[in-house]
N, C-alpha and C positions, 0 to 999 in steps of 0.2 A: 718159843725158846724154853728150854728146861732148866734155866739157871746156870748153864755152863758159861764160863768166861769165853767170850768171843774176841779173839785178838784181831785188831785191825792192822792192815798193812801200813807200813810207813809211807806217808805221802809228803814228799819234800816241799811241794807248793803250799800245802796246808800248814806245814810246820813253819815255813818262812812267813806266811801271812799271820799266823798266830804270834810268832816272835816279834814281828813288826808292830802288831797291835799292842802287845805288852810294852814294847819300847816306847811307843807313842804315849801310852797311859802314864808310864814312868816319867817321861819328859814333861807331861802336862801337869803333873802333881807338883804344886809349889812346895817350898821348904818349910811351911808352917808346921808347928808341932802336931796339928790335926792330921796332916798328910804324911808325916814321917813314918808312921806305921804302914801306910799304904805303900810308900816308896820302899821300905824295908822288905815287905812281902814280895812286891814286884821284882825287886833286885834279886831276891833268893830264887824266885821262879825262873827268871831269865838266866841266872847262873846255872841252875839245874838243867835247863834246856840245852845250854851250851855244853855242859859236861856230858849229858846223855848222848848228844850228837856225836861226840868223839869216841864213845865206847862201843865195842861190839854188842849186839843185841842181848846176848846171854849174860853180859856183865852189868847191864844197866840195873841199878838198884832203885827201889821206890822210896 
């Protein structure tokens, strides 16, 4: 590979599996102050996944 960005095709099954895994991690983290940062980050990632899913590919922002 010469350093060019290789775009992967969207895989709905992989996306669903990853989203499910993130949701499970979010649910498993208790509400202690130690885990609050983890929960905040996971919530943001899950939110972004849901937002990106509803946008046409060319409108998805990083």
